[in-house]
C-alpha positions as CSV (number, residue, x, y, z in Angstrom):
1,X,0.6,0.1,0.0
2,X,1.4,3.5,-1.2
3,X,1.3,5.8,1.3
4,X,2.7,10.0,1.6
5,X,4.8,9.3,4.4
6,X,6.9,6.2,6.0
7,X,4.5,3.6,7.7
8,X,6.2,2.0,10.7
9,X,5.3,-1.7,11.3
10,X,2.0,-2.1,12.6
11,X,3.0,-4.0,15.6
12,X,5.7,-0.9,16.7
13,X,2.3,1.2,16.6
14,X,0.7,-1.0,19.2
15,X,3.5,-0.2,21.7
16,X,2.2,2.1,24.0
17,X,5.4,4.0,25.3
18,X,7.1,3.0,28.7
19,X,6.4,5.7,31.2
20,X,8.9,6.0,34.3
21,X,7.5,6.6,37.6
22,X,7.4,10.1,38.4
23,X,9.9,12.1,39.9
24,X,8.4,15.6,41.1
25,X,6.0,16.8,43.5
26,X,5.0,20.3,42.6
27,X,4.7,22.9,45.8
28,X,6.2,20.2,48.3
29,X,9.1,21.7,50.4
30,X,11.2,18.0,49.6
31,X,11.0,15.3,47.3
32,X,11.2,11.9,48.7
33,X,11.3,9.6,45.1
34,X,10.4,6.3,46.1
35,X,8.7,5.6,42.5
36,X,11.5,3.7,40.6
37,X,12.7,0.9,42.6
38,X,16.4,2.6,43.4
39,X,18.5,2.0,46.7
40,X,18.3,4.2,49.2
41,X,22.4,3.5,49.8
42,X,23.0,5.0,46.4
43,X,26.3,3.0,44.3
44,X,29.1,1.5,46.3
45,X,32.3,4.1,47.2
46,X,34.0,2.3,44.8
47,X,32.1,2.2,42.2
48,X,31.4,6.3,42.5
49,X,35.6,6.8,42.5
50,X,35.9,4.0,38.9
51,X,33.1,6.3,37.7
52,X,35.4,9.4,38.4
53,X,38.5,8.0,37.2
54,X,37.0,7.0,34.0
55,X,36.4,10.8,33.6
56,X,40.1,10.8,32.2
57,X,39.5,8.8,29.4
58,X,36.5,10.0,27.9
59,X,37.5,10.2,24.2
60,X,38.0,7.1,24.0
61,X,36.2,4.2,23.0
62,X,35.2,1.3,25.7
63,X,35.5,-2.2,25.4
64,X,33.1,-3.5,22.9
65,X,33.4,-6.8,24.7
66,X,33.2,-5.6,28.1
67,X,35.8,-8.5,28.6
68,X,37.0,-7.3,32.1
69,X,33.2,-6.3,33.3
70,X,32.4,-10.1,32.3
71,X,35.2,-11.6,34.0
72,X,34.0,-9.7,36.9
73,X,30.5,-11.1,37.1
74,X,32.0,-14.0,36.1
75,X,34.4,-14.8,39.0
76,X,31.5,-13.4,41.5
77,X,29.4,-16.0,40.1
78,X,31.3,-18.8,39.0
79,X,30.3,-18.9,35.4
80,X,31.8,-18.9,32.4
81,X,32.6,-15.4,30.7
82,X,31.9,-16.1,27.5
83,X,28.4,-16.9,28.0
84,X,28.0,-13.6,29.5
85,X,26.4,-10.6,27.3
86,X,26.5,-7.1,28.7
87,X,23.8,-4.2,27.7
88,X,22.8,-0.7,28.5
89,X,20.4,-2.1,31.6
90,X,19.1,-5.1,31.4
91,X,16.2,-3.7,29.5
92,X,18.7,-3.8,26.7
93,X,19.5,-7.4,26.6
94,X,15.3,-8.6,27.0
95,X,15.4,-6.2,23.5
96,X,18.0,-7.8,21.9
97,X,16.8,-11.8,22.9
98,X,13.3,-10.8,21.8
99,X,15.0,-9.2,18.4
100,X,17.3,-12.3,17.5
101,X,14.5,-14.9,18.1
102,X,10.6,-13.3,17.1
103,X,9.1,-12.2,14.2
104,X,6.0,-11.9,12.1
105,X,4.2,-14.8,13.3
106,X,5.8,-16.0,16.6
107,X,4.1,-15.6,19.9
108,X,6.3,-13.8,23.2
109,X,4.2,-15.0,26.6
110,X,4.3,-13.1,29.7
111,X,1.8,-12.5,32.8
112,X,-0.8,-10.3,32.9
113,X,1.0,-8.2,36.0
114,X,4.7,-9.0,33.9
115,X,7.4,-6.2,33.2
116,X,6.2,-3.8,30.6
117,X,9.1,-4.3,28.8
118,X,8.3,-7.6,27.8
119,X,5.0,-6.6,25.4
120,X,7.4,-3.6,24.0
121,X,10.2,-5.8,23.3
122,X,7.9,-8.7,21.3
123,X,5.6,-6.0,19.4
124,X,8.8,-4.2,18.1
125,X,10.1,-7.9,17.0
126,X,6.6,-7.8,15.2
127,X,5.5,-10.9,17.5
128,X,2.4,-11.0,18.9
129,X,2.1,-11.0,23.2
130,X,0.5,-13.7,24.1
131,X,-0.8,-12.4,28.4
132,X,-1.5,-15.3,30.7
133,X,-3.3,-14.9,34.0
134,X,-1.8,-14.6,37.6
135,X,-2.8,-16.8,40.7
136,X,-2.8,-14.4,44.1
137,X,-0.8,-11.8,41.9
138,X,1.9,-15.0,41.3
139,X,3.2,-16.3,38.1
140,X,0.9,-19.5,37.3
141,X,3.3,-22.0,35.9
142,X,0.1,-24.0,34.4
143,X,-1.3,-21.1,32.8
144,X,2.1,-20.2,30.5
145,X,2.3,-24.2,30.2
146,X,-1.3,-23.8,28.4
147,X,-0.4,-21.0,26.6
148,X,2.6,-22.3,24.9
149,X,1.9,-23.0,20.8
150,X,3.5,-24.4,18.0
151,X,4.1,-19.9,17.6
152,X,5.5,-19.7,20.6
153,X,9.2,-18.8,21.2
154,X,9.9,-16.6,23.9
155,X,8.5,-17.1,27.7
156,X,9.3,-13.9,29.7
157,X,8.8,-14.4,33.5
158,X,10.1,-11.8,36.4
159,X,11.5,-14.0,39.3
160,X,11.3,-12.0,41.6
161,X,8.0,-9.8,39.4
162,X,7.6,-6.4,39.1
163,X,5.5,-4.7,40.5
164,X,3.8,-7.6,42.4
165,X,7.3,-8.6,44.5
166,X,6.1,-12.2,44.5
167,X,8.1,-15.3,43.5
168,X,8.5,-18.8,42.3
169,X,10.5,-21.3,44.4
170,X,13.3,-22.9,42.0
171,X,11.1,-26.4,41.5
172,X,8.5,-24.4,40.1
173,X,10.5,-22.9,37.7
174,X,12.3,-25.9,36.9
175,X,8.8,-27.5,36.4
176,X,8.2,-24.5,33.9
177,X,11.4,-24.7,31.4
178,X,10.7,-28.9,31.6
179,X,7.4,-28.3,30.4
180,X,8.5,-26.2,27.8
181,X,9.6,-27.4,23.6
182,X,13.3,-27.3,23.2
183,X,12.9,-24.4,21.1
184,X,11.3,-22.2,23.0
185,X,13.5,-19.9,25.4
186,X,12.6,-19.4,28.9
187,X,13.9,-15.4,29.6
188,X,14.3,-15.3,33.5
189,X,14.3,-11.6,34.6
190,X,16.9,-11.5,38.0
191,X,16.3,-7.8,38.3
192,X,15.6,-7.7,42.2
193,X,17.3,-11.6,42.6
194,X,20.3,-10.0,44.7
195,X,17.3,-8.8,47.6
196,X,15.7,-12.9,47.9
197,X,17.4,-14.8,50.9
198,X,14.7,-17.6,50.9
199,X,17.0,-21.0,50.6
200,X,14.1,-22.1,47.8
201,X,15.0,-19.5,45.4
202,X,16.7,-20.2,42.5
203,X,18.6,-16.8,40.4
204,X,18.0,-19.4,37.6
205,X,21.9,-19.3,36.9
206,X,22.2,-22.5,37.7
207,X,19.6,-23.8,35.2
208,X,21.0,-21.4,32.2
209,X,24.4,-23.3,33.1
210,X,22.7,-27.1,32.2
211,X,20.4,-25.7,29.2
212,X,20.7,-24.4,25.8
213,X,17.1,-22.4,26.0
214,X,17.3,-20.8,29.1
215,X,18.2,-16.5,29.5
216,X,19.0,-15.3,32.4
217,X,19.2,-11.4,33.0
218,X,20.3,-9.1,35.9
219,X,21.2,-5.6,35.9
220,X,23.2,-2.6,37.8
221,X,20.0,-0.3,38.7
222,X,18.5,-1.7,41.6
223,X,20.8,-3.2,44.7
224,X,24.2,-2.1,42.8
225,X,22.6,2.2,42.8
226,X,23.8,2.4,38.9
227,X,20.5,2.9,37.7
228,X,22.0,5.9,35.7
229,X,24.8,4.8,33.8
230,X,22.4,1.8,32.6
231,X,23.9,-1.6,33.1
232,X,23.1,-4.9,32.6
233,X,23.5,-8.9,31.5
234,X,22.6,-12.1,30.7
235,X,23.9,-15.6,30.5
236,X,22.9,-18.1,28.2
237,X,24.3,-20.6,26.3
238,X,26.8,-20.3,23.9
239,X,24.8,-19.8,20.4
240,X,22.2,-17.4,22.3
241,X,25.1,-15.2,23.5
242,X,26.1,-15.8,19.5
243,X,22.9,-14.6,17.9
244,X,23.0,-11.6,20.3
245,X,26.5,-10.6,19.7
246,X,25.8,-10.6,16.0
247,X,23.1,-7.9,16.6
248,X,24.2,-5.4,19.6
249,X,25.6,-2.3,19.5
250,X,29.3,-2.3,19.0
251,X,29.9,-0.1,22.0
252,X,26.2,-0.8,23.6
253,X,27.8,-0.3,27.2
254,X,29.9,2.6,27.8
255,X,33.4,2.9,29.4
256,X,32.2,4.7,32.3
257,X,29.7,1.9,33.4
258,X,32.2,-0.5,32.6
259,X,34.5,0.6,35.4
260,X,31.5,1.7,38.1
261,X,30.2,-2.2,36.9
262,X,33.6,-3.8,38.0
263,X,34.4,-2.1,41.0
264,X,30.0,-2.5,42.3
265,X,30.7,-6.2,41.8
266,X,33.7,-6.3,43.8
267,X,31.8,-4.2,47.2
268,X,30.2,-7.2,48.2
269,X,29.9,-5.6,51.7
270,X,28.2,-2.7,50.4
271,X,25.6,-5.2,48.8
272,X,24.9,-6.9,51.6
273,X,24.3,-4.0,53.7
274,X,21.4,-3.2,51.1
275,X,19.9,-6.5,51.7
276,X,20.4,-6.1,55.5
277,X,18.4,-2.5,54.9
278,X,16.1,-3.9,52.6
279,X,15.3,-7.1,55.0
280,X,14.8,-4.7,57.7
281,X,12.6,-2.4,56.7
282,X,10.4,-4.4,53.9
283,X,9.2,-6.0,56.8
284,X,9.0,-3.2,58.7
285,X,6.4,-1.3,55.7
286,X,4.2,-4.3,55.3
287,X,3.5,-5.0,58.8
288,X,2.7,-1.3,59.7
289,X,0.8,-0.9,56.3
290,X,-1.1,-3.8,56.6
291,X,-2.4,-2.5,60.7
292,X,-3.8,0.5,58.4
293,X,-6.3,-2.0,57.1
294,X,-4.5,-2.1,53.5
295,X,-3.9,-5.5,52.2
296,X,-0.2,-5.8,51.2
297,X,1.3,-8.6,48.6
298,X,4.0,-10.6,50.3
299,X,7.4,-9.2,49.1
300,X,10.8,-10.3,48.5
301,X,12.0,-7.5,46.4
302,X,12.7,-4.0,47.3
303,X,9.5,-2.6,47.0
304,X,6.1,-3.1,48.0
305,X,2.6,-3.1,46.3
306,X,-0.7,-2.1,48.2
307,X,-3.7,-2.5,47.6
308,X,-6.6,0.5,48.3
309,X,-10.2,0.0,48.9
310,X,-12.5,0.3,46.0
311,X,-14.5,3.3,47.4
312,X,-14.8,6.9,46.5
313,X,-12.2,8.9,48.1
314,X,-10.2,6.1,49.2
315,X,-8.5,4.6,45.6
316,X,-5.0,4.4,44.8
317,X,-5.5,6.9,42.6
318,X,-6.3,9.6,46.0
319,X,-4.1,8.3,48.1
320,X,-1.6,9.0,45.5
321,X,-2.7,12.7,45.1
322,X,-2.9,13.1,49.2
323,X,1.2,11.5,49.2
324,X,2.4,13.8,46.6
325,X,0.9,17.4,48.8
326,X,3.8,15.8,51.2
327,X,6.4,15.3,48.8
328,X,5.8,11.6,49.1
329,X,6.2,9.9,45.1
330,X,4.8,6.3,44.9
331,X,4.2,4.5,41.5
332,X,0.8,4.3,40.3
333,X,0.4,1.0,38.8
334,X,-2.5,1.1,36.2
335,X,-0.8,0.5,33.2
336,X,0.2,-3.2,34.8
337,X,-3.6,-3.7,35.2
338,X,-3.4,-3.1,39.1
339,X,-5.6,0.3,38.8
340,X,-6.3,0.4,42.5
341,X,-2.7,-0.4,43.6
342,X,0.8,1.8,44.4
343,X,3.9,0.4,44.6
344,X,6.4,1.8,47.0
345,X,10.1,1.4,46.8
346,X,11.6,0.6,50.2
347,X,13.7,3.6,51.0
348,X,15.5,5.1,53.8
349,X,14.0,5.4,57.3
350,X,13.0,9.3,56.8
351,X,10.8,8.6,54.0
352,X,9.0,5.3,55.2
353,X,8.1,6.6,58.0
354,X,6.4,9.5,56.3
355,X,4.8,7.2,53.9
356,X,3.3,5.2,57.1
357,X,2.0,8.4,58.6
358,X,0.7,9.9,55.5
359,X,-1.3,6.6,54.9
360,X,-2.9,7.0,58.3
361,X,-4.2,10.5,58.2
362,X,-4.9,9.5,54.5
363,X,-7.5,6.8,55.7
364,X,-8.3,8.4,58.7
365,X,-11.0,11.5,59.2
366,X,-7.9,14.1,58.3
367,X,-8.1,13.5,54.8
C-alpha cells in the first residue's frame, strides 16, 4: 500500500510507550522519590571512585566486548565469562533476545502483571504478545504452559516479579522449563534477584548453565545503585550469546559504566548492607501498612505493593494525590493491570516512616 509518508510496522504502533515513575511533587518543600525502586544506600563508594577515574579517558571508545566486566561477573557468580553478554541496562538485553528470536507470526508469552518491557520488546520484534493470568499476583506455571503453542518462541518470567514482588521457588521454575519445548527460550528476569534470601529460591543461573534454551538477565540499576549508567547483563548458552552479539551495538555499554560495574561487583560488603537494610524496612513497611487496614502483597524485592479499597475518596489515585502533596512520590501501576494499587520503593528510614504516617492520615477523618 502506497503512502505519502513512511509507515512503521503495524506492531510498532500497538506499543504504548513506557512511562517511568514520576519524580516530582509540585509545591512540596522536600521530595522523596519512591517510585522507581532505586536503592536508598546509593552506589558503592568504590563504584563512584571508578566512575570519576573514567572521566579522564572520555575520548576513548570503551571495550566493545566488556571483557573485564564479564570476567568480574563470572568470578562473582562462578560462571563462564564467554556466556555473558552485557547491555545498556537489562532492558537492552531483553530487547536483543526478542530481536534475535522473534518475528512476524511468532508469539512471546508473559504474565498479566509482568514487566511492561516484555510486551514492548515482543511487539518491536514484530511478534504477537500473549498474556496469561496470574494466581494471587504470582506467576502461574500451569497457565503459562497452557498458553504455549507452536508459534511460541519466548516465555518471559520476572523472578521476583515487578510490580507485585512475588516469586517462584526453584522447583516451580524447573517445572516450567521442563514443560517447554526445547526451541522455546525461557527468559528469567532477575532484576531483583539479589534481594531474595529464601533458601528455595534460585536466580536461574544453574538452569541456564545446564540448558540451551534459558536466558537469565540481571541489572546494575537496583541493588548496585547504578541506574543512571544503564548497565545490565545476560547469561545464556554459547549459541544464544552468539546470536545476541551479532545484533547488539558494537559499543552498547559506555566506558564509565564498565568501570563502575567492575568496582560494584567487587564490593560485596555494600551489597550485603543493602540486603540487610531492605530486609529490615520491607518487613516493617508491610507490617505497619497492614495495620492500617490496607492489603499488602508479600514481597521479596526492594518494593511493596499496597491495595486500596474501591471506595470514593479512598482509591489508589486519591492516595497518590494525597501523598504527592506531602512530597511522597510512589508509583501508580494502572498500566500493569492494577488500577487500585500503589507500588512503593523501600526507602531510607525517614521517607518510610513519613509514608506510613501519611497513609494513616489519608485513611482517617483527617483526610
